[in-house]
N, C-alpha and C positions, 0 to 999 in steps of 0.2 A: 142678066146681061150687064156687062160692065159699063158704068156710066163714062162717057167720053165727051168732053166739051172741046170745041175748037175756037181759038181766038187768033185771028190772023195766021192761021196755019199751025198754031201751037196746040198740041193735044194735051189735055189734062185729065187724069184719071181720078175718079171719086171712089166712093165706097160701094160700088155695085156688087151684085150677088152672083154674077156669072162666072167669075174666076176667083180662086182662093189667093193667088199671087198675081195680081193684074199689072204689076210694074214692068217697065221695059226690060229690066235685067233678067226677067224670068219668062220672056216670050219664046225663047228657044234655048237649046243647049249651048249654042254658040254665044248668044247674048250673056248667058250665065257665066260661061268660061271667061269672057271678056271682063265681066264685072269682078270676078274673083281676082283677075290680074291687077285690078285697080284697088284692091282692098286697102293697101297702105295709104294711097292718096285719098280715098274716100273716108277712111277712118280719121285722117288728119283734118279733113274738111268738116266732118260731122261731130266728132267727139266732144268738142267744146263749143259748138254752135248753140247760141242761146235764142230761145223763142222770145216773144213779146206778149204782154198782157192781152192786147187787142187780138193777137193771133189766136190765142187759146180761147178767148171768149166768143169770137165771131167766126173766123174762117175755119178753124179746126172743128168746132162744134157743128158747123153746117154740113160737114162731110157725112153725118149720119143719115142724111136724107130727110128725116123728120125730126122735129124738136120734141124734147121731153116736156111734159106739161108742168107748168108752174102752179102747184096746188098746195104747197106746204107753208106753214107759218112757224113761229118760234115754239109754239105749244106742241105742234107735231114733232119738231126736232128734239125737244126735251124728252118726250115719251119715246121717240125713236131711239135716242141715245141711251136712256135708261134700259130700254128693252133689249137693245143689241149687246150691251156690255154686261149686264148682270145675268150670267148664265152658268156655265159649267165651272167657271173660275171659283166663285164663292162657295158653291155647293159641293165641290169635289176637292179643289186644291187647298182650301182652308184646312180641312181635316188632315190631308196628306202631309202638307208642309209643317203643320203644328206638331204632328207626330214624329217626323223624321228630321226636321231641321231647326225649328224655332221654339217649340213649346208654346206656352201662353203668350210669349213675346211676339207671336204671329201678328198681334194688333199693331206693333211697331213696324213690322214688315209691310203691312197694308198702308200705314201712314207714309213710309218712305216711297213705296211704289206710287201711291196716290199723288204725292208732291211732284214726282217725276212726270206722271201723266198730266197733271194740271199745268205744269210749265209747258209741256208740249201742246196742250190744248190752246194756250194763249198764242203760241207760234202759228199753229194751224189756222186760228181764227182770223188773224190779219190777212193771211193769204186767201182764205175762203171768201172773205168779204170783197177783196179787190179782184180775185180771179175766180168767180163763182161758176166753176165747171165740174163735170162729173169726174175728172181725172184726179182731183185732190192732190196729194203730194207729188204725183207724177208730173202734173202740169206746173206746180210750183217750182220743182227742181229743174224742169226744162227751161223755165224762164230765167232762173238765177245761176244754176250750176252746169247747164248744158245737157245735151242729148244723152251722152253715154252714162253719166251719173244718174240721170233720171231713169234710164232704161234699167240699169242694175237695181236701183231702188224699186222700180215698178215690178220687176221680176220677183223680188223678194217680198214685196207687199202682197202680190198675188199668191205667193207661196204661203205667206202668213194667213191670208184669208182661207185658203184651202185647208191648211193644217188646223187653224182654230175651229173652223166649221166641223172638221172631222173629229176634233177633240170633244166639242160640245155634243155631237151626235153619239159618240161612244159613251159619254156621261149620261145622255138621255136613256140609253139602254140600261145602265146601272140603276137609275132611279125607277125606271119602268118595272124592272124585275123585282126591285125592293117593294114596290107598290103591290105586286102579286105574291109577296112573301117568298121570293126565291133569291138565291145568291146571284151576284152580278154576272157571273159567267155561265149560269145555267142555260141561257138561251143563245149563247155563242157556240160556234162550231169549233171544236178542238181539232187541231191538225198537227203535223210533224214539221211545220215550218220553223224558222229560227225564233228564239225567244223574243218576246215583245211584238211578234208578227204572226203568232200561231193561234190567236183567238179570233176567228172570223165573225163579223157582226152584221147579220142581215137586217136586224131591226134598225140599226143606224142608217143603213142604206134606204130603207123604206121611209123613215121620217124625213130624210133629205129630199127624196123625190116628191113627197107631198108638199113640203115647203117650197120647192122649186116651182111647182105648178101654180101655187098661190102668188108667188112673186112675179110671175109673168103676166098676170091678169091686169093689175092696175096699181099704180103707185099710191094713189089716194086711198083706195080700198085696203091696200096693205098697211098703210099708215093707220087707218081706223082700227083695223084688227089688232095691230101692234099696240095702239093706245089702250084698248079694252083689256088685252091680256097683260099689259104692263101694270095697269091699275090692280088687277087681280094679284099680280106678282108682288107688288108693293104691300098689299094687304097681308099676303103670306109672310113677307119679311117682318112686318110689324108683329104678326102673330108669333113668329119664331123668337123674336127678341123679347117680347113681353112674357110669353109662356116659358121660355127658356130661363129667363132671369128669376122666375118664381122658384125654379129648382136649382138656383145657383148656390155653390159652396165656395166661399172665398179661399178655402184651403186648397182647392184645385189649382189656384194660381201660384202655388209654391211647389217647386222652384219656378221663377218667372221666366228665366232665360237659360234653360239647362244646356243648351248647345253654344252659349256665348254669343258675342257680337257677330262672329262670322256666320253662325247659324241664322241670325236675324237677316243679314244681308243676302245670304244664299237663298233663303225663303223668299225674300223680297224680289230677287231677280227672276224666280220661277213664277210667283204669283202675279208678276207684272202681266202675265197672260190674262189675269182677271180683268184688266183694264183695256184689253185689246177690243177694238170695235168702234171707239169714238171717232176714228178717222172715217168710218162709214158715214157718219153724220156730215162730214165735210164733203163727201161725194154727192150728197143730196143738194148741194148749193145751187146746182143748175135747175132744180125743181122747186126752189124757194121763192116766194112772192117778193120779199124785201130782204135780200141778203145782208145789207148793212145793219139792220135791226135784228133780224131773225137768227142769223148764224151766231153772233156773240152770246145772245141769250140762250140759244139752244145748246151750244157746246159747253159753255162755262156752267150753265144751270144744271145740265144733266150730270156733268162730272162732279159738281159739288154734292149732289144728292147721292151719287154712287159711292164717293169716298166715305161719307157719313154712314151709309148703309153697311158697307163692307166692314168698317171698324167695329160697329155695334154687333154685327153678326159674329165676327171673330171673337170678340169679348164674351159673347153669350156661350158659344160652343165650348170654350176653354173653362168657363165657370161651371158648366153643367157636369163635366167629367174630367178626370185627369187626362193630360195629353197622351199618356201612354196607352190609354184605353180607347182612343178615338178610332173609329172605323175609317179606313183609307179611301173607300169607294163611295159610301153614302153616309158621311159623318153625321149630319143633322138628324136624319130619320132614325138612325141607330141610337143616337144619343137620347132621343125622346123615349125610345123603347127601354133603355137601361135605367132611366129615372122613373119608370113606372107609368109613363104616359103613352101606352101603346096606340090609343086612338089618334094621338097627335101625329104619329108616324105617317098615317095615310094622308093627312092634310099637307104635311111637309113634302111627301113624295109627289102628290098631285100638283102642288104649287111649284115645286122645282121643275116638273115636266112642262108646265105652262111657261115658266121663265126661260127655260132652255129652248123651247119651241120658238118663242119670241126672238131670242138671240140668234137662232138659226135663220129665221126669216129676215131679220135685219142684216145679217151677214151676207146672205145671198143677194139681197137688194144692193148692198154696197159694193160687193166684189164684181157684180155684173157691170155696174156703172164705171168702175175703175178700168176694167178690161175694155169697155167701150171706148174710153178716151185714148187709151194706149193704141188701140187699133185705128183710131182716126189719124194718127200720125204715120201709120203703115209700118211701125216697128213690129207689130203683129198683123196678120192678114186682116184687111179692112172688112172682110165678111163679118167679123165680130162686132163691128161698129154700127151695124144696121139697127135702127130703131123702128119698131113695128108701127105702121100708120094708125091702126085703130087703138091699140092698147097704150101707145106712147112709151113702151118699155123695150129694153134691149133683149129681145128673146134669144137670139143666137148666143150672146155672151152669158145669159142666165143658164141656159141648158148646158153649156160647156163647163162652167164653173161648178154647177151642181154635180155633174157626172164625175169631174176630177175629185171633188170633195168626197163623194160617195165611195170611190175606189180606195182612197186613202183610209177612210173610216172603216172600211170592210176589213182591212188587214192590221192597222197599226194601233198600239195601245196608248192610253192617255199620257203616261209619264213621258214617253218619247216625244209625243206631239207638243206638250206644253213647253218643254225646253226649247224646241225648235222655233216655236212661235215667239218666245221672248227675245231670241237673238235677232230675228228679222225685224220685229217691232222696234226694239231699242236702236237698231241701226237706222231705220227710217226716221225715227223721231230726232236722232242726232243730226242727220242730213237736213231735215227741215229747219232745225234751229240754226245750222250753219247758213242755209239759204236765206233765212230772215236777216241775219247780220250782213250778208252780202247785199241784200236788197236795200237795206238802210244806208250802207256806207259806200256803195259803188253803183254808179250809173254810167253806162257806156257813152263816151263822148263828152262827159261832164266832169267826172272825177279825174284829178290830175294824176300823172304817172307816179309822183312821189307818194300821194295818198293811197294809190293802189298798192304800191309796194309796202307801205306801212300796214295796210289792212292784211296783206298776205302774211307778213311777219307776225303780227299780233295773233292772227287766227292759227297759224302753225304752232305758236307757243301755247295757246289755249289747248289745242288738240294734243300736243306733245305732253304737256304737264298732266292733263286729264288721263291720258293713256298710261303714262308712267306710274301715276297713282294707282290705277286699276291693276296694272301688272304686278306692282310691288305688293299690293293687298293680296293678290291671288297666290303669290309665291313666298311671302315672308311674313313672320310674326313681329318684325321690328317696327320702328317708328322713324328712323333716321331719314329715310327717303321723303317722308311727308313734310319734313322741315324745309326741304328744297322745292318739291313739286307744288305744294299748296301756295306758298308765296309767289311762285312763278305764275300760277293761274290768276291769283289776285292782281298782281302787277300788270299782267298782260291785258286783263279785262279793264283795269283802271286806265291803262295807256290808251286802249281803244276808245274809252269813254271821254278821256280828257284831251287826247292828242288829235283825234280825227273828227271833223264836222260830219254830221249826217247828210248824205247826198240826196236823200229822198224822205219826205214826210208822208205818212199814211193819209190817204184821201178821206176815208170814212171812219175807220176804227183801227187803232194801233196798239201794239203790245206795249205795256208800260215798262219802265226801268230798263230800256235798251241801252247798253249791251248786257247788263247784269243778268237779266232774266234768261235770255237765250243762252248765254255763256254757262249759267248754272245748270240749265237743262242739258247741255252738252256734257258737262262734268258728271252729273248724276247718271245719265244714261250710259256713259262709257264705264263708270265705276260699277254699275250693275252688270254690265257685260262681263267684267272681270270676275264676277262671282259664279258664272256658269261653268259647267264641266267641259272638258276638252272634247268628248265625243260629240257633243252638240255642235261645237265649232267645226269638227270634221265633216259632219253632215251638211252644215251650212256652206262650207267651202266647196263641197261636191256640187251642190245646187248652183252656187254662183259660177262655178266652172262651166256647167251646162248652159247657163244663161249667156256666158261670153261666147261659147262655141256657136250657139244659135245666132247671136248678134253678128258675128263675123261672117257667117255663111248666108244669112237671110235678112235679118232686121236692118243691118247697116245698109245693104244695097237697096232694099225697098224704101227706106226713109230717104236715102240719098236721091233716088229717082223722083220721089214725090216732091221733095224740097226743090230740086232743080227745075222740075216742070213748073212749080209755083213761081219760081223766080222768073222763068221765061215768060209766063203769063203776065206777071206784073210789069216786066220790062217792056213787053209789047204794048200794054195798055197805057203806061206812063211815059214811055220813051226813055226810061232809065237804062243805063248800061249794067252789065253783069257786075262790074267792079263796084258800082254804087250800091249793089244789093249785098255784097259780101259782109260777113261779120254778124249778120242777123238773118233769121229766116223771114221771108216776105210772103206769107200765105195770104196776101191781100186779094182774094178773089171777089168779084162782084157777085152778090147773092143771086142775081138773075141767072147766071150760068150754072148755079147749083140746082136750079129747078128743072 
């Protein structure tokens, strides 16, 4: 039954389970037709409406009916971060990209991607400390860049979660078959579908369903299981590095960069997939005991461990055998076979399966919480926002995301999936860095018009110079353009630093070296985007188009109704006029009416 509260005759709809689309615009065909006629007006009203910190932390969160349990500390977050990130990326993409794009210089590719990821971690951390909710980047972007940007980013990050989970599940099958001494495609069903979609994978579907059931039970139990399996995974990584280096041949590192600098950056843009998942740690902020302390330690600590582990593992693989001989599907286990350590192959395969299972579990937990917070705003049906009273977990969101991931994993091969993930992730990280700079330099009602205009100009110059650099890199072998674009980026960032006072200081924990650090994050992320292939951008454009269509026909009208009802509720309670509420969402419900 849909929850409806009444305050002085004003009805407010919550996240009840009785209707999938409970908003006024969807109560009849006539109401829907009337809503569609107002699309332009509503889009103008909602597109750039900014939320507030308090709204996301209290009122929006309360719409789930029950609170998620605060049971996690920084130690849990570190293990969760390591577990969710170290998965298919290092065990599959390292070999694949070393062989086809980077050679032994794959270690530099991991360093470049790691720096980009670490810069993004810093940006995420400030937001996660001050807005500790399950929505992660969706909530951050709603507060600083408005509803529409947040929605497009949210749709893409959900896409990222589904695709990355499917990729890890496909890789899980490869290592499972290797453990049983079979080729990676032996247990897949061969069909006449199009290339890259014709190897059906029932094992990937099975492991996803098992992980989904575990994720629905309990966040703390999931965290404990994750910690144990992550410890086992780290022991395996240490074993791979030590045992592998015993069979190292320095001659295998020659030539070091057979595909040149372009190959290094191309590999870096693809293996960025290996760092996907740390944003799932940010989604756990709502379940963290002390966000101000636990989130910085958890996010930065886990990423530092991950970068070191990746670089050492890449170094080891390319020292064990020539890059031309690396197996593309199960690089590490096959490498041990070829150096005469057949027994080690089984340890590597088993350990890789443990690590990828942990990554799948962490991914399912993170994506469900992300979907939960989006649904709280009614941009997606609020049915997804419900939190189960006994388990304290978002069961509806978990089931939905697991099923979507399983369908993609059943059909789509890893190479296609990894490139799609990199695009979505790099886009989200770029937007979060932009949002952080807006947060520091612009506060509604306090920042002067002149400073607002300066901020816009500097930001446009940073984005334009970064984009021009990436496009020139993708299309030309020259250097002349860099002489123009790089100085523009430096001068724009310097101008922002020197010419504009910061309008807001972080309350608890802040990103250092603002605006240089987030500006560098923007530049690197956009540059890596320029190294990806055009087909991946085509698929990305199709998905974004689907998101826009859904938003115009459903999400816009649902969120508009919800926001307007909230404004009316607050107006009745405080005596405020509608004009006084314009410019910001006012989801200031009294918690008593939520019960």
